[in-house]
N, C-alpha and C positions, 0 to 999 in steps of 0.2 A: 569178723570175718577171724576166724580160730586157725587158719594156717600161718606156718611161720614164713617169714619170707624166705630165709635159706632153702624151707624146703620148697616153696612155689620155684624158686628157679634152680632147685635141685644142688647147690652149690654148698662146700662147708663154711661154717661159721668163721674159718680163717681165710676165706678166699678172698684172693686181691681183686684192684677194680678191676682189673684186664679179664680176669675169670668169669666176673659177675656180668661184665658186660655182653661176651661172647656167650653165657648162658643166656642172657637176653634175647640176643641175635636170635640165638635157635628157636626160642619160644614163638618169637614175632614167627619166623618161617612156618613153624609149627600150628599155628593159633590164631595170626592174622584172616580177621574173619572175610577179606578178600579172595583167602586161597584155600581156608580151612572150609571141611566138612562136619567138624564137631559141631553139634547142638550148641557145645558152651563156651563156643570159640570166641566171644567177645569177651564172655567173662574173665575167661583164663588170660587172655590177653590183657584187659584190666589190669588185674592182680599181678600179672608177669611187669606190666610197666610201672607201676607203684612200687612194688619191693624193690626195681632196679633204681629208682628214685631216691629213695630211703637209703638202699645198701651201697650207692656210692657216692653218697653224701657224708663227709667224716663226723660231723656233728651229730647226725641224725642216725646214722647207724651207731653211735659211742651209747646214744641215747637207748635207740633203741635194744642193744646189748644187755644195756645195766638193767632197764625196766622191764625187760621180756616183750613177748605179743600183746597179748591181750591188756597190759597197764598202758603201754605205747598205744595202741589205738585209743582204748579209752582217753586218753590225754589228748589225744589231737580231735575228740569228738568235743571234750569242754572246752578246747579254746588252748591257748600259749602252751607253753612247758618251760619252767625255769630251769637253770643251771644243773641241779640237783635232781632233776629230773620227776621233780614235784611237783603236781598240775596247778599251773596257776588259774584261778578262777576266770572264767568268761563261757560266751555264748556260741560258739560256733557254728558247733553241731555239723552235720552233713555225714554224708559215702566218703571213705577216704580213697574208694576204688571206682569213684563217681567221676564226673567232670567238675560239679560243683562244689566238694568236699573240702578240706581245709589245707591239702599236699599241696593244692593250685595256688595258695597264697604260704605257702609256708616259710620263704626264703624271706617274703615283705614281712612275716611276723618278725623273725631273727632280727631284722637289718633295723626294726622299730624297737626293740627291747635290749638287744645284746651288741650293739653296734656293729651289725653287720657280719655276725659269727656265723651264720648259714648261709652268709651270700659267698662262702669260698666259690661254690658250686660255680658262680654266679664269672667270676674271674679266672676259672680254669677257662684254656683254648675253646672256644664253642663248636660244635660239629657243624660240618655243611650242611646247607640246604637240602630239602628232599627237592627234586625237578618230576617232572611227567611228558611224556609225549604219547602219541598212538601209533599202531602199526597195525596193518589190514593183511591177513590171510586168506587164502582161500580155503576151501572146504577141505579137498583134498589133503592140505596143509596142515590142518586142523586133527585130521584123521590118523595122519601121519606120525605126526611132530616132525620139526623142522628147526634148522638153526637158520637164523634171517639175519641180515645186516641192516643195520638202520644208523641214519646220521642226523647227530643231534648238535645245534648251536647250544654250546654251556659254559659257564663261567669255568675258568681254570686259573691256577697259580698262573703267574708272568713268568716268563720263561727267560726273562732278561734280569729280572732283580731275585729271582725264586721266590717270588710272595713276599720278598721282607718290604718293599713299596719303596724302595731306597737301593741306588747304583752299590754293589759291592765297593769298599774301602773308602764310602765318604766317611766324614769329619761328622763326628757327632759328640752331645755333652748332656748332662742328668738334665731333665725334667727338672727345671724350678719350680713346677707347680707341685711336683708331689715329692721333689727332693729323690725321685729315682724308684719311690716304692710304686708305683704305676696306680697307687689308691690315695685319695682323698678324705679324711673325716670330718665331719662336721658335728659340734656336741651342743645339743640344744638343752635349758634348761625346762622342765615340764613339770605340773602338778605330779606326775609321778616320779620324780628325781632327776638327775640329769641321764640322757639321751644323746646315744651316739651314733651317727650312721658313714657309715664308710663306704664308698663307691667307687669306681672303676676313673683314673682319673682322665678327663675330657682333653687336655692337651695331648698328652701324648699315647692316649688311647689305650693305656696299660701297661705300656713297653717299658717307662720310666727311662727313657730316653729321646732325646731331639735330634734329629739327622737335618744336617744341613742342606740336603739336596733330597730331591725326591726322585723316580724311577719317569722319566719322560713316556716310556711304552705304555705303562698303566696309569699313572700318574699321580702315583704314590698309594693305590688302591692294594697294590698287590696281585691284582684280578683284572685278568684281558677274556673277553668272546671269544673262542675258537670252534669250529665245527669239528667234532669224532664221529667217527664210523665205528660202529660197534656191532658186538656178534649176540643175539639173543639168541638163548633157547625155547621153544614152542613148544610145550608139552602135549603129547596127543590126547586130545578128547577135549582142547579147553574150547572156552564158549565165549559170543561177543559179550564183551562188556567185562570180563575179568582183567585184575591186574597184574602183572609179573613184576618181580622188584630186584633191579639189577644192583646189587651191594656195593658201595663205594663208587659209583658211576655219576651220581650227581655234582652239586657244588661242591667246590672244597673250602674245607675247615678252617678256623684260624691253626697258624702256625702250632705244631702238637698235637692239632686236633684232626679226628677222621674226615673222610667225603662224606657227606650226603649220599641218599641212593637214587636211582633213577628210576621212578615206576611207568611201567609201558602198557596202557591200557589196548589189550587186542579187541578186533573189530573182524568177525569173522563174514568173510563175504556172500551173498548170495547164489545158491548155484542154480543152472537151469535145469536140472534135473532131479534134484531132490530136495524138498524142505524139512527142516530141521525143527525137532522140539525135543528140548533136553537131548537126553541122549539116543533119542529115537529119533529114524530117520523116515522119511516117506516119498512114494516115487509112484508112478503112472506108467501101466504097460500096456499096450496094444493087442488084442487076439482078434481072428475071425469068427466068423458066424459060426462056420463048422466045425472050430477048434473050442468054441463054446460050448454048443451041442454035444459032439461028440467026447468033450475033454481032450487033454493032449500034454505034453511035457515041452515049456518054454523057459528062453533061458533069459535071466533076468539082469541085468548088469547091478552092479554094488561097488564101493570103492574101496574093495578089494577084488575086485575080478566080476567074471560073470557066474551066477551059480543056476541050478535048474529049480525051477517051480513046476508044481505038478497042480494042474488045471482040472475039477474035476469035470463031467460030463453033467450039463444043465447049468454052467456058470451065468449067473447074472450080469451084465454091464454094470459096473459102480462096486464090485463084490470085493471086498478087501480080503488080502492073504497076510500071514504073518512068517517072515523069513527071522528066528531066533537067532542073535547074537549079529546080525549082519550090520547095526547100525553104529554110532560113535563110540569111541572106546570110552570106558567112564575115570574121567580125571584122578588121579591118584586114589584110584580104588579097581578093584578087579572086574573081568568082564567087560562087555559091551551092550548099547542098546541094541534095540531090534531094526527093522526094516521092514515096512508096512508097504504093501503093493496094491494098489486099487485097479484093478481089469478094467479095461473099456475094449467094449465091443465094437469091433469097425466094420461101419456097411460099406461095401464098395459101391463106387460111384458111377459103374459100368460091368454090363457083363456081355459073354457071348451070348450065341443062341442056344448052345446046350444048358450053362450054367440058369438061363432064365429059363428054358422047359422044364429043368429040375424043379426049381422051386414053384414056378404056377402048382406042377404034378404035388407036391409037397403042403404046398397050399390048399391045394382042393381034399387033400388027401384030412386034414383036418375039417374040412364043411365048410369052409371058407369060396365066396364067388369071389374072386380076386380080379379088380381092373387094373393091369399093369400100367395101362399110361397114365391111371390116376393115383399114382404114388402107393405101388405094391410092397415097396421095402419099407414104409413107414409101418402098414398094415404086419408085415412079417415082425418088425421090430418093436410094435405093439405086445403082438403075441407071445414072443419070448421075453 
C-alpha cells in the first residue's frame, strides 16, 4: 500500500496521540463493517486500524517518520527493523493490513531484540474491553427510529476505592521487586549477543507501589459488577443482526485509559401484517368478488398510515401491486423501499336469495349449467 498513514486518518504529521485516536474513532464510525454500506468498508477499516497502531506507538512512529511510508512497509515485510531504520534480514513477510501480518507481532519483535523498546505501548494503561448485549424492537420502532432503554450488568470502577484497589489513605511502600519502576528487566546471553527483555512487574502490576490494605468491596481489583440502565438510539431502517456501538459504555479501562464500548445487537421482531425483505415490505389485502371483477379503490394500511390502492377491473386473486416508497427507510441513505400488496379475492360463505339468483344468471350467461348445491362458488372461482 502506498497510502500515507497520516492521510488515511486525515491528520497532520504533528498530530497528538489524542487527535490520532479521535480520528481513528471517526473512521470506525464511518467504515466499521457492521454499519457501513461502503463496498470497501472492511479494507478501509483495516487500513485505519493499522495506521492508528503505528502512529500511537512512539518508536514505530519515529521510524515511520524517519523512513517514509514505502520503506517502512517494505522493512516490515522483510522482518525486524534496527534502531537506525535499516532493514534487518528476516523472512516474516505478510500483509501489514491483514490479520496475519508482521504488525500483529511487532511488540514481540522489539522486546526480543531491543529490550522492550516497542513494549511501551503495553505499559500504557490498557483500554477497557468491549461488551455485547442484545435488544429487540418491533417493526414500527425500526420504521420510525426510537430511543430505547436497556439494562446491562457490567464491570465498573469500584465506588469505594475509585478503582485503585485500596482504601484512600492506605499505607504503602516501594515495590522491592522493581524498585518502584513498575517494570523488571531480564538480560540473556544469546548467539546474537546480549538480549534484554522488559516486562511489567508482576508483584505490583506495574504501579511501582505495594499497598498494605486492599479494598474490601472489590477485593483489590478496583472493579465491581453493577447494573446500569442506558438509553440507546435506534436509527430508522435498522435490520435484524445489525450492531450499534455505544462509545465508552463497556468495561472500564485501567487508570487513565478510556472505557471500552458496548455493542448492541438489534433484533427486529416479526410483524403480524407485514413481511420484510431488506428495505421492502409485503402484505396481503382482501377484496370482494365484485371489486375484483369491476375494479375499485381500496384502503391499504402501511406503517405510515392508510393509503389508497387502485384495483383494476379483472384483477386475479394473488395478483401483486407495488406502492413505491411505502416500505422501510434505507439505513444511512435517502429514500425508502417499496410496499408490495398481494390481493386475495374473498369468496363469501353465505348469500341471500337475491345474491344467489344474480350469480346464477351470471354463470348461465357464460354458457354454464350450474348446480348450486354442488359447489357453485368453486366453479365461479375457477372461471375467474
